[in-house]
C-alpha positions as CSV (number, residue, x, y, z in Angstrom):
1,X,-16.6,7.5,-2.0
2,X,-17.6,4.2,-1.2
3,X,-20.8,3.3,0.3
4,X,-19.0,1.0,3.0
5,X,-19.6,1.7,6.9
6,X,-17.2,1.9,8.2
7,X,-14.9,2.3,5.5
8,X,-12.9,-0.8,3.7
9,X,-9.2,-0.2,4.5
10,X,-8.3,0.6,0.4
11,X,-10.5,3.7,0.9
12,X,-8.0,5.1,3.6
13,X,-5.0,4.5,1.2
14,X,-7.2,6.2,-1.9
15,X,-7.8,9.2,0.3
16,X,-4.8,9.2,2.4
17,X,-6.2,9.0,5.9
18,X,-3.6,7.5,7.9
19,X,-6.0,8.6,11.1
20,X,-8.8,6.3,10.3
21,X,-6.9,3.6,9.1
22,X,-5.5,3.1,12.6
23,X,-9.0,3.5,13.8
24,X,-10.0,0.7,11.2
25,X,-7.2,-1.6,12.4
26,X,-7.4,-1.2,16.3
27,X,-11.0,-2.4,15.6
28,X,-10.1,-5.4,14.1
29,X,-10.1,-4.5,10.1
30,X,-8.1,-7.2,8.4
31,X,-5.3,-5.7,7.1
32,X,-4.6,-8.2,4.5
33,X,-8.1,-8.4,2.9
34,X,-7.7,-8.1,-0.9
35,X,-9.6,-5.2,-2.9
36,X,-12.5,-6.5,-5.3
37,X,-11.6,-4.5,-8.0
38,X,-7.8,-4.7,-8.1
39,X,-7.2,-7.6,-5.9
40,X,-4.6,-5.8,-4.2
41,X,-3.8,-6.0,-0.6
42,X,-3.9,-2.5,1.5
43,X,-0.2,-2.3,1.6
44,X,0.5,-2.9,-2.1
45,X,-2.0,-0.5,-2.8
46,X,-0.2,2.0,-0.7
47,X,2.9,1.5,-2.5
48,X,1.7,1.8,-5.9
49,X,-0.1,5.3,-4.9
50,X,3.2,6.2,-2.8
51,X,1.5,6.5,0.6
52,X,4.5,6.3,2.8
53,X,2.4,7.2,6.4
54,X,0.1,4.2,5.1
55,X,3.0,2.2,4.4
56,X,4.7,2.7,7.8
57,X,1.7,2.1,9.6
58,X,0.6,-1.1,8.0
59,X,4.7,-2.6,7.8
60,X,4.9,-2.2,11.4
61,X,1.8,-3.7,12.4
62,X,3.0,-7.0,10.6
63,X,1.0,-6.8,7.1
64,X,2.4,-9.1,4.7
65,X,5.2,-7.2,2.7
66,X,6.4,-10.2,0.0
67,X,5.6,-8.3,-2.8
68,X,6.0,-4.6,-1.2
69,X,9.4,-4.2,-2.2
70,X,8.9,-5.5,-5.9
71,X,6.3,-3.2,-6.6
72,X,8.4,-0.1,-5.6
73,X,11.1,-1.2,-7.3
74,X,8.8,-1.9,-10.5
75,X,7.6,1.1,-9.8
76,X,3.8,0.7,-11.0
77,X,1.8,-2.1,-11.0
78,X,-1.1,-3.5,-13.4
79,X,-2.1,-2.0,-16.7
80,X,0.4,0.8,-15.8
81,X,3.3,-1.3,-15.8
82,X,3.9,-1.4,-19.2
83,X,3.1,2.8,-20.0
84,X,6.7,4.2,-20.9
85,X,5.1,7.9,-20.6
86,X,4.4,7.5,-16.7
87,X,7.3,8.5,-14.3
88,X,8.7,5.9,-12.3
89,X,11.5,8.1,-10.6
90,X,8.7,8.6,-7.1
91,X,9.1,5.1,-6.4
92,X,12.9,5.4,-5.2
93,X,11.8,7.1,-2.4
94,X,9.1,4.0,-1.5
95,X,11.9,1.7,-2.1
96,X,14.1,3.5,1.0
97,X,11.0,3.5,3.3
98,X,11.0,0.1,3.0
99,X,14.3,-0.6,3.7
100,X,14.6,1.6,6.1
101,X,11.5,-0.8,7.4
102,X,13.7,-4.0,6.8
103,X,11.3,-4.7,4.2
104,X,13.2,-6.8,1.1
105,X,12.2,-8.8,-1.7
106,X,12.3,-11.8,0.3
107,X,10.9,-10.3,3.6
C-alpha cells in the first residue's frame, strides 16, 4: 500500500475499492490527477486494470474519457502493449461498458 493519507485515487483503483473512491471524490479528490509513476489518470488506470465498477463511477462523475476507449480497444498500455503473450480478449467487456456509458473515441 502507499503511504498517502487519505490514499490517492489510484490506490482505490489498484485495490479495487470503489467505496473509498467515492468517498474521496465526495471530499474533493481530483479525479484528473495523474499518477506520479505512470502519468495516467485514475480512469485510464481503471480501464487498463479492467475495474468496471470504478470505470462506471468515474465516467458518471465526468472524468475526462478521451483516451479510455482507445486504451480499451488496444487492450493494454505502456510497456505491455507490444507483448503478444498477454491476453487482450478481456478488454472487449470494457469496450462494451464504455459504449454503454456513451464514451467513444471522440468523447
